[in-house]
N, C-alpha and C positions, 0 to 999 in steps of 0.2 A: 398496523402502526407499531405494535409491540415487537413484531419481527424486525422491522427497520431499526428500531432503537437497540435491539439486541445485536444486530449486525454492526451498527455504528460503534457500540461499546466494545464488541469483539475486535473490530478493526483498530480502534484506538488503543486497546491493550496490546494488540499485535504490533502496532507501530512503535509503541513505547518499549516493548520487549526487544524488538529488532534493533532499536537505537542503542539499547544497553548491550546487546550481544555482538552486533556486526560492526567492525571497524569501518569507518567511512560513511555511516549513517548517523547523523547527529541531530539532537534536539537541544536547542539552547534557550535559556531564559534566566531571568534574574532570581526567580523564586520557584518553588514547586508548583504554586498555583498558576504562574505564567506558563510553565511547562505543560501543565494539565490542560489549560485552555488551548495551547498550541497543538497538543496531541489531538484534541477533539476537532479543532478546525482542520487539521491535516487529514484526519479520518473522513471528514465531510468532503474535502476536496478529492481525496483518493476514491471515495465512493462515487462521486459525480463523474470523475474521469472513467471509472470502470463501467458506469452505466451508459455514458454517452459516446465516449471515444473508442473504448476497447472493442465494442462490436464492429465498428467500421474498420478498424485495423485488422481484426480477425477475418472479416469478409475479404479485404484486399489481399490478405496473406493466405487465403485458402489453398492456392497451389503449393505453398511452402508447408502447410499442414500435411498435405498428402505426401509430399516429397520427404519430409523429415519424420513422418509417422507421429506428428503431434508435438515433437520436441521444441518446435518454434514457440510453443506456449510459454516456456520459461523466458525466452528473449522478449516476448511481448509483455509479460508481466513485469520484467525488469524495466522496459521502456515506459510502462505506465507509472511505476514508482519514480523513475527519473523525471518524468513529466510532472508528477506531483511535487517533486522537489523544486522544479523550475517555477511552477505556479506559486508555491509557498515562498520562494525567494522573491518573486515579483510582488507578493502581498506582504512582504516584510515579516513573515512568520519565521520562527527559529527552527526550521526543519531543512536539512540539507543532505543530499547524497553526493558523494565526492567523485563518482565515476561509474563506469558501466559495471565493473565486477562487484563493487559494493552494492550496486542496484540489483544485480543478479542474485547475490546472496541474500540481500534484504528482501527481495520479492519472494524468494523461496521461504524464508523465515516468516514473513507476513502471511503468506498463504497457509502454511502449516499451522501456525499459532491461531490464526483466525478460524480455520476449519475446526480445530479442536475446541476452541472456546465456544463457537457457535453450536457444536454438538452438545456441549455441556450445558450451556445457558438456554438453548431453545427447546426445552422439553415442555410439551403441553400438558 
């Protein structure tokens, strides 16, 4: 349970940092508390997509993993962030990714920041 909470907080911080750094990844809200709630909800959606949908996409893309020596992972991560943006738009959350290239840069940034924060926060 503690590890899931740490991962959620790391993803939320990574999404907030990505929105601040990458043009085309936006979080909107009336106040800072609205933005914080949006970031937490988007992190939950992003986590659910990564748990349920990403493994299926990776399974179907297995030949591409072999062909590209794993570089297709960047594209799959971008598609998962873009899907998160679409689900967030449908749920009227203030998170939006404006295209594929912002999704690619955003996915790279989210992955790196989340990985570093998880290393720092998840010390037993």
